[in-house]
PQR file of N, CA, C, O and H, with PARSE charges and radii, in Angstrom:
ATOM      1  N   MET A   1       0.840  -1.179  -0.003 -0.4000 1.5000
ATOM      2  CA  MET A   1       0.002   0.001  -0.003 -0.0000 2.0000
ATOM      3  C   MET A   1       0.887   1.249   0.000  0.5500 1.7000
ATOM      4  O   MET A   1       1.890   1.300   0.712 -0.5500 1.4000
ATOM      5  N   SER A   2       0.523   2.231  -0.779 -0.4000 1.5000
ATOM      6  CA  SER A   2       1.323   3.446  -0.910 -0.0000 2.0000
ATOM      7  C   SER A   2       1.201   4.330   0.322  0.5500 1.7000
ATOM      8  O   SER A   2       0.142   4.439   0.941 -0.5500 1.4000
ATOM      9  H   SER A   2      -0.292   2.189  -1.357  0.4000 1.0000
ATOM     10  N   GLU A   3       2.310   4.950   0.651 -0.4000 1.5000
ATOM     11  CA  GLU A   3       2.348   5.930   1.741 -0.0000 2.0000
ATOM     12  C   GLU A   3       1.599   7.191   1.306  0.5500 1.7000
ATOM     13  O   GLU A   3       1.767   7.671   0.185 -0.5500 1.4000
ATOM     14  H   GLU A   3       3.170   4.862   0.149  0.4000 1.0000
ATOM     15  N   LEU A   4       0.773   7.715   2.208 -0.4000 1.5000
ATOM     16  CA  LEU A   4       0.070   8.953   1.896 -0.0000 2.0000
ATOM     17  C   LEU A   4       1.048  10.117   1.911  0.5500 1.7000
ATOM     18  O   LEU A   4       1.922  10.168   2.776 -0.5500 1.4000
ATOM     19  H   LEU A   4       0.637   7.325   3.119  0.4000 1.0000
ATOM     20  N   PRO A   5       0.922  11.063   0.967 -0.5600 1.5000
ATOM     21  CA  PRO A   5       1.773  12.243   1.006  0.2800 2.0000
ATOM     22  C   PRO A   5       1.430  13.106   2.226  0.5500 1.7000
ATOM     23  O   PRO A   5       0.350  12.994   2.804 -0.5500 1.4000
ATOM     24  N   ALA A   6       2.366  13.957   2.592 -0.4000 1.5000
ATOM     25  CA  ALA A   6       2.181  14.819   3.778 -0.0000 2.0000
ATOM     26  C   ALA A   6       0.908  15.642   3.692  0.5500 1.7000
ATOM     27  O   ALA A   6       0.242  15.846   4.707 -0.5500 1.4000
ATOM     28  H   ALA A   6       3.244  14.048   2.122  0.4000 1.0000
ATOM     29  N   SER A   7       0.552  16.124   2.498 -0.4000 1.5000
ATOM     30  CA  SER A   7      -0.653  16.950   2.355 -0.0000 2.0000
ATOM     31  C   SER A   7      -1.910  16.166   2.724  0.5500 1.7000
ATOM     32  O   SER A   7      -2.840  16.727   3.304 -0.5500 1.4000
ATOM     33  H   SER A   7       1.093  15.958   1.674  0.4000 1.0000
ATOM     34  N   TYR A   8      -1.948  14.873   2.394 -0.4000 1.5000
ATOM     35  CA  TYR A   8      -3.111  14.052   2.736 -0.0000 2.0000
ATOM     36  C   TYR A   8      -3.126  13.774   4.244  0.5500 1.7000
ATOM     37  O   TYR A   8      -4.183  13.812   4.873 -0.5500 1.4000
ATOM     38  H   TYR A   8      -1.192  14.417   1.924  0.4000 1.0000
ATOM     39  N   LYS A   9      -1.973  13.500   4.810 -0.4000 1.5000
ATOM     40  CA  LYS A   9      -1.897  13.264   6.263 -0.0000 2.0000
ATOM     41  C   LYS A   9      -2.328  14.514   7.018  0.5500 1.7000
ATOM     42  O   LYS A   9      -3.070  14.428   7.996 -0.5500 1.4000
ATOM     43  H   LYS A   9      -1.113  13.469   4.299  0.4000 1.0000
ATOM     44  N   ASP A  10      -1.866  15.672   6.565 -0.4000 1.5000
ATOM     45  CA  ASP A  10      -2.267  16.932   7.199 -0.0000 2.0000
ATOM     46  C   ASP A  10      -3.769  17.138   7.099  0.5500 1.7000
ATOM     47  O   ASP A  10      -4.405  17.570   8.062 -0.5500 1.4000
ATOM     48  H   ASP A  10      -1.263  15.742   5.770  0.4000 1.0000
ATOM     49  N   PHE A  11      -4.339  16.833   5.942 -0.4000 1.5000
ATOM     50  CA  PHE A  11      -5.774  16.983   5.743 -0.0000 2.0000
ATOM     51  C   PHE A  11      -6.564  16.137   6.731  0.5500 1.7000
ATOM     52  O   PHE A  11      -7.588  16.578   7.253 -0.5500 1.4000
ATOM     53  H   PHE A  11      -3.823  16.483   5.160  0.4000 1.0000
ATOM     54  N   LEU A  12      -6.090  14.921   6.989 -0.4000 1.5000
ATOM     55  CA  LEU A  12      -6.805  14.002   7.882 -0.0000 2.0000
ATOM     56  C   LEU A  12      -6.555  14.260   9.362  0.5500 1.7000
ATOM     57  O   LEU A  12      -7.280  13.733  10.207 -0.5500 1.4000
ATOM     58  H   LEU A  12      -5.258  14.563   6.566  0.4000 1.0000
ATOM     59  N   SER A  13      -5.558  15.050   9.688 -0.4000 1.5000
ATOM     60  CA  SER A  13      -5.086  15.155  11.067 -0.0000 2.0000
ATOM     61  C   SER A  13      -6.148  15.604  12.083  0.5500 1.7000
ATOM     62  O   SER A  13      -6.094  15.188  13.240 -0.5500 1.4000
ATOM     63  H   SER A  13      -4.970  15.478   9.002  0.4000 1.0000
ATOM     64  N   ASP A  14      -7.092  16.426  11.681 -0.4000 1.5000
ATOM     65  CA  ASP A  14      -8.085  16.911  12.640 -0.0000 2.0000
ATOM     66  C   ASP A  14      -9.500  16.398  12.338  0.5500 1.7000
ATOM     67  O   ASP A  14     -10.490  16.952  12.816 -0.5500 1.4000
ATOM     68  H   ASP A  14      -7.135  16.763  10.741  0.4000 1.0000
ATOM     69  N   LYS A  15      -9.574  15.342  11.545 -0.4000 1.5000
ATOM     70  CA  LYS A  15     -10.877  14.802  11.146 -0.0000 2.0000
ATOM     71  C   LYS A  15     -11.300  13.654  12.068  0.5500 1.7000
ATOM     72  O   LYS A  15     -10.467  13.026  12.723 -0.5500 1.4000
ATOM     73  H   LYS A  15      -8.770  14.892  11.156  0.4000 1.0000
ATOM     74  N   SER A  16     -12.592  13.397  12.104 -0.4000 1.5000
ATOM     75  CA  SER A  16     -13.153  12.319  12.930 -0.0000 2.0000
ATOM     76  C   SER A  16     -12.826  10.964  12.299  0.5500 1.7000
ATOM     77  O   SER A  16     -12.501  10.878  11.115 -0.5500 1.4000
ATOM     78  H   SER A  16     -13.268  13.907  11.572  0.4000 1.0000
ATOM     79  N   GLU A  17     -12.919   9.917  13.106 -0.4000 1.5000
ATOM     80  CA  GLU A  17     -12.669   8.559  12.608 -0.0000 2.0000
ATOM     81  C   GLU A  17     -13.664   8.187  11.508  0.5500 1.7000
ATOM     82  O   GLU A  17     -13.300   7.520  10.539 -0.5500 1.4000
ATOM     83  H   GLU A  17     -13.183   9.986  14.067  0.4000 1.0000
ATOM     84  N   MET A  18     -14.901   8.611  11.656 -0.4000 1.5000
ATOM     85  CA  MET A  18     -15.918   8.317  10.641 -0.0000 2.0000
ATOM     86  C   MET A  18     -15.554   8.983   9.305  0.5500 1.7000
ATOM     87  O   MET A  18     -15.650   8.360   8.247 -0.5500 1.4000
ATOM     88  H   MET A  18     -15.196   9.153  12.443  0.4000 1.0000
ATOM     89  N   PHE A  19     -15.143  10.232   9.366 -0.4000 1.5000
ATOM     90  CA  PHE A  19     -14.735  10.946   8.159 -0.0000 2.0000
ATOM     91  C   PHE A  19     -13.534  10.249   7.522  0.5500 1.7000
ATOM     92  O   PHE A  19     -13.514  10.018   6.313 -0.5500 1.4000
ATOM     93  H   PHE A  19     -15.065  10.738  10.225  0.4000 1.0000
ATOM     94  N   ILE A  20     -12.536   9.917   8.336 -0.4000 1.5000
ATOM     95  CA  ILE A  20     -11.321   9.263   7.827 -0.0000 2.0000
ATOM     96  C   ILE A  20     -11.659   7.939   7.154  0.5500 1.7000
ATOM     97  O   ILE A  20     -11.135   7.637   6.081 -0.5500 1.4000
ATOM     98  H   ILE A  20     -12.551  10.105   9.318  0.4000 1.0000
ATOM     99  N   SER A  21     -12.520   7.154   7.769 -0.4000 1.5000
ATOM    100  CA  SER A  21     -12.866   5.855   7.179 -0.0000 2.0000
ATOM    101  C   SER A  21     -13.601   6.013   5.853  0.5500 1.7000
ATOM    102  O   SER A  21     -13.591   5.101   5.026 -0.5500 1.4000
ATOM    103  H   SER A  21     -12.946   7.399   8.640  0.4000 1.0000
ATOM    104  N   THR A  22     -14.237   7.162   5.645 -0.4000 1.5000
ATOM    105  CA  THR A  22     -14.948   7.424   4.402 -0.0000 2.0000
ATOM    106  C   THR A  22     -13.986   7.837   3.285  0.5500 1.7000
ATOM    107  O   THR A  22     -14.097   7.341   2.164 -0.5500 1.4000
ATOM    108  H   THR A  22     -14.245   7.903   6.317  0.4000 1.0000
ATOM    109  N   VAL A  23     -13.053   8.730   3.575 -0.4000 1.5000
ATOM    110  CA  VAL A  23     -12.230   9.299   2.518 -0.0000 2.0000
ATOM    111  C   VAL A  23     -10.845   8.656   2.346  0.5500 1.7000
ATOM    112  O   VAL A  23     -10.242   8.778   1.280 -0.5500 1.4000
ATOM    113  H   VAL A  23     -12.963   9.133   4.486  0.4000 1.0000
ATOM    114  N   LYS A  24     -10.345   7.985   3.365 -0.4000 1.5000
ATOM    115  CA  LYS A  24      -8.983   7.438   3.293 -0.0000 2.0000
ATOM    116  C   LYS A  24      -8.779   6.451   2.140  0.5500 1.7000
ATOM    117  O   LYS A  24      -7.728   6.493   1.501 -0.5500 1.4000
ATOM    118  H   LYS A  24     -10.835   7.886   4.231  0.4000 1.0000
ATOM    119  N   PRO A  25      -9.737   5.565   1.847 -0.5600 1.5000
ATOM    120  CA  PRO A  25      -9.510   4.658   0.717  0.2800 2.0000
ATOM    121  C   PRO A  25      -9.277   5.394  -0.614  0.5500 1.7000
ATOM    122  O   PRO A  25      -8.492   4.937  -1.445 -0.5500 1.4000
ATOM    123  N   VAL A  26      -9.947   6.512  -0.810 -0.4000 1.5000
ATOM    124  CA  VAL A  26      -9.758   7.288  -2.038 -0.0000 2.0000
ATOM    125  C   VAL A  26      -8.403   7.997  -2.005  0.5500 1.7000
ATOM    126  O   VAL A  26      -7.728   8.086  -3.031 -0.5500 1.4000
ATOM    127  H   VAL A  26     -10.584   6.883  -0.135  0.4000 1.0000
ATOM    128  N   LEU A  27      -8.006   8.498  -0.847 -0.4000 1.5000
ATOM    129  CA  LEU A  27      -6.680   9.097  -0.726 -0.0000 2.0000
ATOM    130  C   LEU A  27      -5.592   8.060  -1.011  0.5500 1.7000
ATOM    131  O   LEU A  27      -4.587   8.367  -1.652 -0.5500 1.4000
ATOM    132  H   LEU A  27      -8.555   8.426  -0.014  0.4000 1.0000
ATOM    133  N   GLN A  28      -5.800   6.837  -0.534 -0.4000 1.5000
ATOM    134  CA  GLN A  28      -4.829   5.769  -0.781 -0.0000 2.0000
ATOM    135  C   GLN A  28      -4.768   5.412  -2.267  0.5500 1.7000
ATOM    136  O   GLN A  28      -3.691   5.144  -2.799 -0.5500 1.4000
ATOM    137  H   GLN A  28      -6.617   6.588  -0.014  0.4000 1.0000
ATOM    138  N   GLN A  29      -5.911   5.408  -2.927 -0.4000 1.5000
ATOM    139  CA  GLN A  29      -5.937   5.140  -4.371 -0.0000 2.0000
ATOM    140  C   GLN A  29      -5.176   6.231  -5.116  0.5500 1.7000
ATOM    141  O   GLN A  29      -4.394   5.939  -6.020 -0.5500 1.4000
ATOM    142  H   GLN A  29      -6.786   5.625  -2.494  0.4000 1.0000
ATOM    143  N   SER A  30      -5.404   7.483  -4.739 -0.4000 1.5000
ATOM    144  CA  SER A  30      -4.701   8.594  -5.357 -0.0000 2.0000
ATOM    145  C   SER A  30      -3.197   8.474  -5.128  0.5500 1.7000
ATOM    146  O   SER A  30      -2.406   8.717  -6.039 -0.5500 1.4000
ATOM    147  H   SER A  30      -6.040   7.720  -4.005  0.4000 1.0000
ATOM    148  N   ALA A  31      -2.804   8.099  -3.914 -0.4000 1.5000
ATOM    149  CA  ALA A  31      -1.377   7.948  -3.584 -0.0000 2.0000
ATOM    150  C   ALA A  31      -0.742   6.817  -4.391  0.5500 1.7000
ATOM    151  O   ALA A  31       0.423   6.906  -4.778 -0.5500 1.4000
ATOM    152  H   ALA A  31      -3.446   7.901  -3.174  0.4000 1.0000
ATOM    153  N   ALA A  32      -1.494   5.773  -4.639 -0.4000 1.5000
ATOM    154  CA  ALA A  32      -0.970   4.642  -5.415 -0.0000 2.0000
ATOM    155  C   ALA A  32      -0.744   5.042  -6.876  0.5500 1.7000
ATOM    156  O   ALA A  32       0.259   4.659  -7.478 -0.5500 1.4000
ATOM    157  H   ALA A  32      -2.440   5.701  -4.325  0.4000 1.0000
ATOM    158  N   ASP A  33      -1.675   5.810  -7.441 -0.4000 1.5000
ATOM    159  CA  ASP A  33      -1.586   6.216  -8.844 -0.0000 2.0000
ATOM    160  C   ASP A  33      -0.642   7.403  -9.059  0.5500 1.7000
ATOM    161  O   ASP A  33       0.037   7.496 -10.081 -0.5500 1.4000
ATOM    162  H   ASP A  33      -2.490   6.121  -6.952  0.4000 1.0000
ATOM    163  N   LYS A  34      -0.614   8.314  -8.067 -0.4000 1.5000
ATOM    164  CA  LYS A  34       0.203   9.535  -8.146 -0.0000 2.0000
ATOM    165  C   LYS A  34      -0.096  10.379  -9.402  0.5500 1.7000
ATOM    166  O   LYS A  34       0.793  11.006  -9.979 -0.5500 1.4000
ATOM    167  H   LYS A  34      -1.166   8.239  -7.237  0.4000 1.0000
ATOM    168  N   LEU A  35      -1.361  10.371  -9.797 -0.4000 1.5000
ATOM    169  CA  LEU A  35      -1.741  11.112 -10.998 -0.0000 2.0000
ATOM    170  C   LEU A  35      -2.637  12.313 -10.715  0.5500 1.7000
ATOM    171  O   LEU A  35      -2.456  13.381 -11.301 -0.5500 1.4000
ATOM    172  H   LEU A  35      -2.083   9.861  -9.329  0.4000 1.0000
ATOM    173  N   HIS A  36      -3.609  12.134  -9.811 -0.4000 1.5000
ATOM    174  CA  HIS A  36      -4.633  13.165  -9.600 -0.0000 2.0000
ATOM    175  C   HIS A  36      -4.917  13.363  -8.129  0.5500 1.7000
ATOM    176  O   HIS A  36      -4.592  12.520  -7.293 -0.5500 1.4000
ATOM    177  H   HIS A  36      -3.756  11.267  -9.335  0.4000 1.0000
ATOM    178  N   GLY A  37      -5.537  14.508  -7.824 -0.4000 1.5000
ATOM    179  CA  GLY A  37      -5.927  14.821  -6.467 -0.0000 2.0000
ATOM    180  C   GLY A  37      -7.297  14.246  -6.137  0.5500 1.7000
ATOM    181  O   GLY A  37      -7.856  13.445  -6.886 -0.5500 1.4000
ATOM    182  H   GLY A  37      -5.801  15.193  -8.503  0.4000 1.0000
ATOM    183  N   VAL A  38      -7.821  14.679  -4.995 -0.4000 1.5000
ATOM    184  CA  VAL A  38      -9.080  14.132  -4.465 -0.0000 2.0000
ATOM    185  C   VAL A  38     -10.030  15.273  -4.154  0.5500 1.7000
ATOM    186  O   VAL A  38      -9.645  16.270  -3.543 -0.5500 1.4000
ATOM    187  H   VAL A  38      -7.368  15.330  -4.386  0.4000 1.0000
ATOM    188  N   ARG A  39     -11.268  15.117  -4.579 -0.4000 1.5000
ATOM    189  CA  ARG A  39     -12.338  16.058  -4.234 -0.0000 2.0000
ATOM    190  C   ARG A  39     -13.220  15.401  -3.176  0.5500 1.7000
ATOM    191  O   ARG A  39     -13.703  14.285  -3.367 -0.5500 1.4000
ATOM    192  H   ARG A  39     -11.580  14.308  -5.076  0.4000 1.0000
ATOM    193  N   VAL A  40     -13.425  16.091  -2.073 -0.4000 1.5000
ATOM    194  CA  VAL A  40     -14.288  15.610  -0.999 -0.0000 2.0000
ATOM    195  C   VAL A  40     -15.501  16.524  -0.968  0.5500 1.7000
ATOM    196  O   VAL A  40     -15.385  17.738  -0.797 -0.5500 1.4000
ATOM    197  H   VAL A  40     -13.033  16.998  -1.917  0.4000 1.0000
ATOM    198  N   THR A  41     -16.661  15.918  -1.135 -0.4000 1.5000
ATOM    199  CA  THR A  41     -17.897  16.713  -1.127 -0.0000 2.0000
ATOM    200  C   THR A  41     -18.725  16.378   0.097  0.5500 1.7000
ATOM    201  O   THR A  41     -18.705  15.258   0.607 -0.5500 1.4000
ATOM    202  H   THR A  41     -16.756  14.932  -1.274  0.4000 1.0000
ATOM    203  N   TYR A  42     -19.451  17.385   0.550 -0.4000 1.5000
ATOM    204  CA  TYR A  42     -20.401  17.187   1.647 -0.0000 2.0000
ATOM    205  C   TYR A  42     -21.793  17.287   1.067  0.5500 1.7000
ATOM    206  O   TYR A  42     -22.151  18.282   0.437 -0.5500 1.4000
ATOM    207  H   TYR A  42     -19.467  18.295   0.135  0.4000 1.0000
ATOM    208  N   ASN A  43     -22.572  16.249   1.286 -0.4000 1.5000
ATOM    209  CA  ASN A  43     -23.949  16.201   0.817 -0.0000 2.0000
ATOM    210  C   ASN A  43     -24.855  16.257   2.038  0.5500 1.7000
ATOM    211  O   ASN A  43     -24.846  15.336   2.854 -0.5500 1.4000
ATOM    212  H   ASN A  43     -22.282  15.441   1.798  0.4000 1.0000
ATOM    213  N   PRO A  44     -25.633  17.320   2.175 -0.5600 1.5000
ATOM    214  CA  PRO A  44     -26.552  17.393   3.308  0.2800 2.0000
ATOM    215  C   PRO A  44     -27.493  16.185   3.303  0.5500 1.7000
ATOM    216  O   PRO A  44     -27.903  15.712   2.243 -0.5500 1.4000
ATOM    217  N   GLY A  45     -27.812  15.718   4.442 -0.4000 1.5000
ATOM    218  CA  GLY A  45     -28.702  14.563   4.539 -0.0000 2.0000
ATOM    219  C   GLY A  45     -27.938  13.307   4.913  0.5500 1.7000
ATOM    220  O   GLY A  45     -26.869  13.366   5.521 -0.5500 1.4000
ATOM    221  H   GLY A  45     -27.478  16.102   5.303  0.4000 1.0000
ATOM    222  N   SER A  46     -28.502  12.180   4.543 -0.4000 1.5000
ATOM    223  CA  SER A  46     -27.976  10.903   5.015 -0.0000 2.0000
ATOM    224  C   SER A  46     -26.669  10.474   4.351  0.5500 1.7000
ATOM    225  O   SER A  46     -25.952   9.643   4.909 -0.5500 1.4000
ATOM    226  H   SER A  46     -29.371  12.132   4.049  0.4000 1.0000
ATOM    227  N   THR A  47     -26.339  11.015   3.179 -0.4000 1.5000
ATOM    228  CA  THR A  47     -25.139  10.550   2.490 -0.0000 2.0000
ATOM    229  C   THR A  47     -23.859  11.123   3.083  0.5500 1.7000
ATOM    230  O   THR A  47     -22.819  10.467   3.026 -0.5500 1.4000
ATOM    231  H   THR A  47     -26.922  11.690   2.727  0.4000 1.0000
ATOM    232  N   GLY A  48     -23.901  12.307   3.639 -0.4000 1.5000
ATOM    233  CA  GLY A  48     -22.718  12.889   4.276 -0.0000 2.0000
ATOM    234  C   GLY A  48     -21.583  13.142   3.303  0.5500 1.7000
ATOM    235  O   GLY A  48     -21.804  13.608   2.185 -0.5500 1.4000
ATOM    236  H   GLY A  48     -24.745  12.840   3.685  0.4000 1.0000
ATOM    237  N   HIS A  49     -20.367  12.834   3.731 -0.4000 1.5000
ATOM    238  CA  HIS A  49     -19.178  13.096   2.916 -0.0000 2.0000
ATOM    239  C   HIS A  49     -18.940  11.977   1.909  0.5500 1.7000
ATOM    240  O   HIS A  49     -19.188  10.800   2.174 -0.5500 1.4000
ATOM    241  H   HIS A  49     -20.187  12.455   4.639  0.4000 1.0000
ATOM    242  N   GLN A  50     -18.449  12.392   0.741 -0.4000 1.5000
ATOM    243  CA  GLN A  50     -18.035  11.450  -0.289 -0.0000 2.0000
ATOM    244  C   GLN A  50     -16.736  11.962  -0.872  0.5500 1.7000
ATOM    245  O   GLN A  50     -16.495  13.169  -0.889 -0.5500 1.4000
ATOM    246  H   GLN A  50     -18.248  13.347   0.525  0.4000 1.0000
ATOM    247  N   ALA A  51     -15.892  11.054  -1.352 -0.4000 1.5000
ATOM    248  CA  ALA A  51     -14.609  11.442  -1.953 -0.0000 2.0000
ATOM    249  C   ALA A  51     -14.437  10.718  -3.273  0.5500 1.7000
ATOM    250  O   ALA A  51     -14.873   9.578  -3.434 -0.5500 1.4000
ATOM    251  H   ALA A  51     -16.088  10.073  -1.339  0.4000 1.0000
ATOM    252  N   HIS A  52     -13.795  11.394  -4.216 -0.4000 1.5000
ATOM    253  CA  HIS A  52     -13.479  10.747  -5.483 -0.0000 2.0000
ATOM    254  C   HIS A  52     -12.220  11.363  -6.079  0.5500 1.7000
ATOM    255  O   HIS A  52     -11.882  12.515  -5.808 -0.5500 1.4000
ATOM    256  H   HIS A  52     -13.441  12.320  -4.085  0.4000 1.0000
ATOM    257  N   ILE A  53     -11.535  10.569  -6.899 -0.4000 1.5000
ATOM    258  CA  ILE A  53     -10.373  11.056  -7.637 -0.0000 2.0000
ATOM    259  C   ILE A  53     -10.875  12.105  -8.617  0.5500 1.7000
ATOM    260  O   ILE A  53     -11.883  11.902  -9.293 -0.5500 1.4000
ATOM    261  H   ILE A  53     -11.810   9.633  -7.119  0.4000 1.0000
ATOM    262  N   ASP A  54     -10.166  13.230  -8.690 -0.4000 1.5000
ATOM    263  CA  ASP A  54     -10.573  14.319  -9.579 -0.0000 2.0000
ATOM    264  C   ASP A  54      -9.419  14.629 -10.524  0.5500 1.7000
ATOM    265  O   ASP A  54      -8.373  15.117 -10.096 -0.5500 1.4000
ATOM    266  H   ASP A  54      -9.347  13.395  -8.141  0.4000 1.0000
ATOM    267  N   ASP A  55      -9.610  14.346 -11.802 -0.4000 1.5000
ATOM    268  CA  ASP A  55      -8.524  14.543 -12.761 -0.0000 2.0000
ATOM    269  C   ASP A  55      -8.255  16.006 -13.085  0.5500 1.7000
ATOM    270  O   ASP A  55      -7.346  16.314 -13.856 -0.5500 1.4000
ATOM    271  H   ASP A  55     -10.459  13.949 -12.150  0.4000 1.0000
ATOM    272  N   THR A  56      -9.046  16.920 -12.498 -0.4000 1.5000
ATOM    273  CA  THR A  56      -8.749  18.347 -12.673 -0.0000 2.0000
ATOM    274  C   THR A  56      -7.815  18.859 -11.569  0.5500 1.7000
ATOM    275  O   THR A  56      -7.348  19.997 -11.633 -0.5500 1.4000
ATOM    276  H   THR A  56      -9.785  16.671 -11.872  0.4000 1.0000
ATOM    277  N   LEU A  57      -7.542  18.029 -10.564 -0.4000 1.5000
ATOM    278  CA  LEU A  57      -6.683  18.424  -9.446 -0.0000 2.0000
ATOM    279  C   LEU A  57      -5.340  17.700  -9.551  0.5500 1.7000
ATOM    280  O   LEU A  57      -5.306  16.510  -9.864 -0.5500 1.4000
ATOM    281  H   LEU A  57      -7.921  17.105 -10.512  0.4000 1.0000
ATOM    282  N   PRO A  58      -4.246  18.397  -9.294 -0.5600 1.5000
ATOM    283  CA  PRO A  58      -2.943  17.721  -9.309  0.2800 2.0000
ATOM    284  C   PRO A  58      -2.796  16.783  -8.108  0.5500 1.7000
ATOM    285  O   PRO A  58      -3.416  16.988  -7.064 -0.5500 1.4000
ATOM    286  N   PHE A  59      -1.981  15.775  -8.272 -0.4000 1.5000
ATOM    287  CA  PHE A  59      -1.715  14.831  -7.189 -0.0000 2.0000
ATOM    288  C   PHE A  59      -1.267  15.580  -5.930  0.5500 1.7000
ATOM    289  O   PHE A  59      -0.461  16.508  -5.999 -0.5500 1.4000
ATOM    290  H   PHE A  59      -1.478  15.609  -9.120  0.4000 1.0000
ATOM    291  N   GLY A  60      -1.799  15.165  -4.794 -0.4000 1.5000
ATOM    292  CA  GLY A  60      -1.437  15.756  -3.509 -0.0000 2.0000
ATOM    293  C   GLY A  60      -2.410  16.828  -3.047  0.5500 1.7000
ATOM    294  O   GLY A  60      -2.322  17.283  -1.907 -0.5500 1.4000
ATOM    295  H   GLY A  60      -2.453  14.411  -4.739  0.4000 1.0000
ATOM    296  N   VAL A  61      -3.324  17.237  -3.896 -0.4000 1.5000
ATOM    297  CA  VAL A  61      -4.299  18.278  -3.543 -0.0000 2.0000
ATOM    298  C   VAL A  61      -5.613  17.631  -3.121  0.5500 1.7000
ATOM    299  O   VAL A  61      -6.115  16.722  -3.783 -0.5500 1.4000
ATOM    300  H   VAL A  61      -3.395  16.867  -4.823  0.4000 1.0000
ATOM    301  N   VAL A  62      -6.161  18.115  -2.008 -0.4000 1.5000
ATOM    302  CA  VAL A  62      -7.504  17.723  -1.573 -0.0000 2.0000
ATOM    303  C   VAL A  62      -8.351  18.983  -1.591  0.5500 1.7000
ATOM    304  O   VAL A  62      -7.987  20.000  -1.002 -0.5500 1.4000
ATOM    305  H   VAL A  62      -5.753  18.854  -1.470  0.4000 1.0000
ATOM    306  N   PHE A  63      -9.475  18.903  -2.270 -0.4000 1.5000
ATOM    307  CA  PHE A  63     -10.379  20.044  -2.387 -0.0000 2.0000
ATOM    308  C   PHE A  63     -11.712  19.661  -1.759  0.5500 1.7000
ATOM    309  O   PHE A  63     -12.337  18.677  -2.154 -0.5500 1.4000
ATOM    310  H   PHE A  63      -9.771  18.076  -2.749  0.4000 1.0000
ATOM    311  N   GLU A  64     -12.143  20.454  -0.768 -0.4000 1.5000
ATOM    312  CA  GLU A  64     -13.448  20.218  -0.130 -0.0000 2.0000
ATOM    313  C   GLU A  64     -14.495  21.085  -0.777  0.5500 1.7000
ATOM    314  O   GLU A  64     -14.262  22.260  -1.059 -0.5500 1.4000
ATOM    315  H   GLU A  64     -11.635  21.254  -0.446  0.4000 1.0000
ATOM    316  N   ASP A  65     -15.663  20.491  -1.013 -0.4000 1.5000
ATOM    317  CA  ASP A  65     -16.730  21.162  -1.720 -0.0000 2.0000
ATOM    318  C   ASP A  65     -18.070  20.760  -1.123  0.5500 1.7000
ATOM    319  O   ASP A  65     -18.157  19.774  -0.391 -0.5500 1.4000
ATOM    320  H   ASP A  65     -15.852  19.536  -0.784  0.4000 1.0000
ATOM    321  N   ILE A  66     -19.099  21.512  -1.430 -0.4000 1.5000
ATOM    322  CA  ILE A  66     -20.471  21.179  -1.023 -0.0000 2.0000
ATOM    323  C   ILE A  66     -21.223  20.790  -2.278  0.5500 1.7000
ATOM    324  O   ILE A  66     -21.200  21.507  -3.278 -0.5500 1.4000
ATOM    325  H   ILE A  66     -19.028  22.313  -2.025  0.4000 1.0000
ATOM    326  N   ASP A  67     -21.888  19.649  -2.219 -0.4000 1.5000
ATOM    327  CA  ASP A  67     -22.623  19.171  -3.387 -0.0000 2.0000
ATOM    328  C   ASP A  67     -24.047  19.642  -3.320  0.5500 1.7000
ATOM    329  O   ASP A  67     -24.838  19.345  -4.215 -0.5500 1.4000
ATOM    330  H   ASP A  67     -21.906  19.066  -1.406  0.4000 1.0000
TER
END
């Protein structure tokens, strides 16, 4: 498994365990590919946070957004 870059570790440092368990697999996928960053969206309601690889973001960047 690929080591997360410092920017991803910093992003996760103050997050809850529930949040981390949701987004960390996508951060790990991004770290393995080293091609693109990650967009984390917040969806009001039952879905909560979601993360996906975003090919518009450079590797190592995490962008938080509201869906």
